[in-house]
C-alpha positions as CSV (number, residue, x, y, z in Angstrom):
1,M,-82.2,-93.5,55.2
2,E,-80.0,-90.8,53.6
3,N,-77.0,-93.0,54.2
4,K,-78.6,-95.8,52.0
5,K,-79.4,-93.3,49.2
6,T,-75.8,-92.0,49.3
7,T,-74.4,-95.5,49.2
8,A,-76.8,-96.5,46.3
9,V,-75.7,-93.4,44.3
10,I,-72.0,-94.2,44.9
11,I,-72.5,-97.8,43.7
12,V,-74.4,-96.6,40.6
13,V,-71.7,-94.1,39.8
14,I,-69.0,-96.7,40.2
15,L,-70.9,-99.1,38.0
16,L,-71.3,-96.4,35.3
17,I,-67.6,-95.5,35.4
18,G,-66.7,-99.2,35.2
19,A,-69.0,-99.7,32.2
20,G,-67.6,-96.6,30.5
21,F,-64.0,-97.9,30.9
22,W,-65.0,-101.3,29.6
23,Y,-66.7,-99.7,26.6
24,M,-63.7,-97.4,25.8
25,F,-61.1,-100.2,26.2
26,S,-63.1,-102.7,24.2
27,K,-63.4,-100.2,21.3
28,T,-59.7,-99.2,21.6
29,S,-58.4,-102.7,21.5
30,S,-60.4,-103.4,18.3
31,S,-59.4,-100.2,16.7
32,N,-55.7,-100.6,17.6
33,L,-55.4,-103.7,15.5
34,E,-53.2,-103.1,12.5
35,D,-54.7,-103.4,9.0
36,G,-54.7,-107.0,8.0
37,Q,-55.3,-108.4,11.5
38,A,-58.5,-109.6,13.0
39,S,-59.3,-109.9,16.7
40,N,-59.7,-113.3,18.2
41,S,-63.5,-113.1,18.0
42,D,-63.3,-112.0,14.4
43,N,-60.8,-114.6,13.3
44,N,-61.7,-118.0,14.6
45,A,-59.2,-119.8,12.3
46,S,-60.3,-123.3,13.2
47,A,-63.9,-122.6,12.1
48,Q,-63.0,-120.6,9.0
49,T,-59.9,-122.3,7.6
50,T,-60.5,-124.0,4.3
51,S,-58.1,-126.5,2.7
52,S,-58.1,-127.1,-1.0
53,K,-56.3,-128.8,-3.8
54,G,-56.1,-127.4,-7.3
55,T,-54.0,-125.1,-9.4
56,L,-52.4,-121.8,-8.4
57,S,-54.6,-120.1,-11.1
58,T,-57.7,-121.5,-9.6
59,L,-56.7,-120.5,-6.1
60,L,-56.0,-116.9,-7.3
61,S,-59.4,-116.7,-9.0
62,R,-61.3,-117.1,-5.7
63,A,-63.6,-114.3,-4.7
64,G,-63.4,-112.6,-1.4
65,N,-60.7,-111.4,1.0
66,Y,-58.4,-114.2,2.1
67,T,-54.8,-115.2,2.8
68,C,-53.5,-118.7,1.9
69,T,-50.4,-120.6,2.7
70,L,-49.1,-123.4,0.5
71,D,-46.3,-125.9,0.5
72,T,-45.4,-128.2,-2.4
73,I,-42.7,-130.7,-3.0
74,A,-41.9,-131.7,-6.6
75,E,-40.8,-135.2,-7.7
76,D,-37.2,-133.9,-8.1
77,G,-37.2,-132.9,-4.4
78,S,-37.6,-129.1,-5.0
79,K,-39.8,-127.3,-2.5
80,T,-42.0,-124.3,-2.8
81,S,-43.8,-122.6,0.1
82,G,-45.6,-119.3,0.0
83,T,-48.3,-116.9,1.2
84,I,-51.0,-115.4,-0.9
85,Y,-53.1,-112.4,-0.1
86,A,-56.2,-111.5,-2.1
87,S,-58.8,-108.8,-2.0
88,G,-61.1,-107.2,-4.6
89,G,-59.4,-108.7,-7.6
90,K,-55.9,-107.9,-6.3
91,T,-53.4,-110.5,-5.3
92,S,-50.0,-110.5,-3.7
93,F,-47.9,-113.5,-3.2
94,D,-44.5,-114.4,-1.9
95,F,-42.8,-117.7,-2.7
96,K,-39.7,-119.3,-1.4
97,T,-38.4,-122.1,-3.7
98,Q,-35.5,-124.4,-2.9
99,D,-34.3,-126.7,-5.7
100,A,-33.0,-130.3,-5.1
101,N,-29.4,-128.8,-4.8
102,G,-30.4,-126.3,-2.1
103,L,-30.5,-123.2,-4.2
104,V,-33.1,-120.8,-2.7
105,T,-35.0,-118.2,-4.6
106,I,-37.5,-115.8,-3.0
107,S,-40.0,-114.2,-5.5
108,H,-42.7,-111.7,-5.0
109,V,-45.7,-110.8,-7.3
110,I,-48.4,-108.1,-6.9
111,R,-51.3,-108.2,-9.4
112,D,-53.7,-105.2,-9.2
113,G,-56.1,-106.4,-11.8
114,A,-54.5,-104.4,-14.6
115,V,-50.7,-104.7,-14.0
116,S,-48.4,-107.3,-12.6
117,Y,-45.3,-106.4,-10.6
118,S,-42.7,-109.1,-9.9
119,W,-39.3,-109.1,-8.3
120,Y,-36.8,-111.3,-6.5
121,D,-34.9,-110.9,-3.2
122,G,-31.4,-109.5,-3.9
123,Q,-32.5,-107.7,-7.1
124,T,-33.0,-104.0,-7.5
125,T,-35.0,-104.2,-10.7
126,G,-38.3,-106.0,-11.3
127,I,-40.8,-106.6,-14.1
128,K,-43.9,-104.6,-14.7
129,K,-46.4,-106.0,-17.2
130,A,-49.9,-105.4,-18.3
131,I,-52.2,-108.3,-17.3
132,T,-54.0,-109.9,-20.3
133,P,-56.2,-113.0,-20.4
134,T,-53.1,-115.0,-21.5
135,S,-50.7,-113.6,-18.9
136,P,-49.1,-116.2,-16.7
137,V,-49.9,-116.1,-13.0
138,A,-46.3,-116.8,-11.8
139,V,-43.3,-114.9,-13.0
140,A,-40.8,-116.1,-15.5
141,Q,-37.6,-117.6,-14.2
142,P,-34.6,-115.2,-14.4
143,K,-31.2,-116.5,-15.3
144,G,-29.5,-118.3,-12.3
145,M,-32.7,-118.5,-10.2
146,V,-35.1,-121.4,-9.7
147,I,-38.9,-121.2,-9.8
148,M,-40.7,-124.4,-9.3
149,I,-44.3,-123.2,-9.4
150,N,-46.5,-121.9,-12.2
151,G,-50.2,-121.1,-12.7
152,E,-51.0,-124.7,-13.6
153,A,-49.0,-126.3,-10.7
154,Q,-51.0,-128.6,-8.5
155,I,-50.9,-127.2,-5.0
156,E,-52.5,-127.8,-1.6
157,S,-53.4,-124.7,0.3
158,E,-55.0,-123.6,3.5
159,C,-56.9,-120.3,3.4
160,I,-58.5,-118.1,6.0
161,P,-60.5,-114.9,5.7
162,W,-58.4,-111.8,5.8
163,I,-59.0,-108.1,6.6
164,P,-57.2,-106.4,3.7
165,K,-54.0,-104.6,4.3
166,M,-53.7,-102.4,1.2
167,S,-49.9,-102.1,1.6
168,A,-49.8,-105.7,0.5
169,F,-50.8,-104.5,-3.0
170,T,-48.3,-101.6,-3.2
171,P,-45.0,-102.3,-5.1
172,P,-42.0,-101.7,-2.8
173,Q,-39.8,-98.7,-3.0
174,G,-36.2,-99.4,-3.9
175,I,-37.2,-101.7,-6.8
176,T,-37.2,-100.2,-10.3
177,F,-39.9,-101.5,-12.5
């Protein structure tokens, strides 16, 4: 009889230890995700992806925390692709534009609600401007570079919910604004 009690106690202890390990590791794997990532259970992209057509300005005015990808091809053959991150009235976007002749320009914009920071790959200076109701969404085209998208450009996008990564809204070091 005492053997059965001892066996039962050992089984209960093993089950409790197993449950404890499961609990610790399930919490650890969720907390080890980097900012801006969601676990598979939190980010079922097929159920939460939204596709839309409209202007870049309309897309950027959406509420919520989301990331969107977009691809456009203009009538002249130029292509623009990009990624947009948004949270709490802040937006960050990175665009790669290729004109019909193959010239590629990569531009970046961070808008924090009050100020817009924009810069281009290969440049050490950027533009910092206060945002007003008439401020353009996309950046002005610098000499020798090509930008094929503006705030009123018609785009198609795919968006998913996003856990904000605040570094996406921080201007880079090494660029003078």
